[in-house]
C-alpha positions in Angstrom: 0.0 0.0 0.0 1.2 3.5 -0.8 1.4 5.8 2.2 -0.7 9.0 2.0 1.5 11.9 3.1 0.2 14.5 5.6 1.3 18.0 6.3 3.7 16.5 8.9 6.9 15.0 7.6 6.9 11.9 9.9 3.2 11.2 9.8 1.4 9.1 7.1 -1.9 7.3 6.6 -1.7 3.9 4.9 -4.9 2.3 3.7 -5.2 -1.1 5.4 -2.6 -0.3 8.1 -4.1 0.5 11.5 -7.4 1.3 9.8 -5.9 4.0 7.8 -5.3 6.1 10.9 -2.2 8.3 11.1 1.0 6.4 12.0 4.7 7.2 12.2 6.1 6.7 8.7 8.0 3.5 8.3 6.3 1.9 11.3 2.9 0.7 12.4 2.8 2.8 15.5 -0.4 4.9 15.6 -0.2 8.5 16.6 -3.2 8.1 19.1 -1.2 5.5 21.0 1.8 7.8 21.4 -0.5 10.6 22.5 -2.3 8.4 25.0 1.1 7.6 26.5 1.9 11.3 26.7 -1.5 12.2 28.2 -1.1 9.6 30.9 2.1 11.4 32.1 4.9 9.7 30.2 7.7 12.0 29.3 9.0 12.0 25.7 12.1 10.1 26.9 9.8 7.4 28.6 7.8 7.0 25.4 11.0 6.5 23.5 11.9 3.7 25.9 8.8 1.8 24.8 9.5 2.7 21.1 13.3 2.9 20.8 13.4 3.0 17.0 11.5 6.3 17.0 13.5 9.6 17.1 12.6 12.5 19.3 11.8 14.4 16.1 9.2 11.8 15.1 7.6 11.9 18.6 7.4 15.7 18.6 5.9 15.6 15.1 3.2 13.2 16.5 2.6 15.8 19.3 2.4 18.5 16.6 0.0 16.4 14.6 -2.2 16.0 17.7 -2.3 19.7 18.3 -3.3 20.3 14.6 -5.9 17.5 14.7 -7.1 17.2 18.4 -10.6 16.0 17.6 -9.4 13.2 15.3 -6.8 11.9 17.8 -9.1 12.3 20.8 -11.8 10.3 19.1 -9.3 7.5 18.4 -8.2 7.5 22.0 -11.8 7.4 23.2 -12.4 4.6 20.7 -9.9 2.5 22.6 -10.9 3.7 26.1 -7.4 3.3 27.6 -6.7 2.8 31.3 -3.1 2.5 32.4 -3.4 -1.3 32.3 -4.8 -1.2 28.8 -2.0 1.2 27.7 0.6 -1.2 29.1 -1.1 -4.2 27.3 -1.2 -2.2 24.0 2.5 -1.3 24.3 3.3 -5.0 24.6 0.8 -6.0 21.8 1.9 -3.3 19.4 5.7 -3.4 19.6 7.7 -1.2 17.3 8.1 -2.5 13.8 10.4 -1.3 11.0 8.0 -1.6 8.1 4.3 -0.9 7.3 
């Protein structure tokens, strides 16, 4: 599948990957999951411990995307209704991958 570029350099949407929701380019990591980590109090450095192949620039671009599209990302977070236990489970279920 061909990635659909967004106005953010590290964020793409790929039909058939994570439901076509925004992800970090070259991975399957959804933006909403990174933002859910951040909203639950994880620092950028802590988030990168869970997703070590990401760069700080990619993570900050995810935050920037969130601030440009808060309704979209908030809806995706609500769709998954994450508690801290659920977030931990998802981090284990959706480990970083190097390709879409």
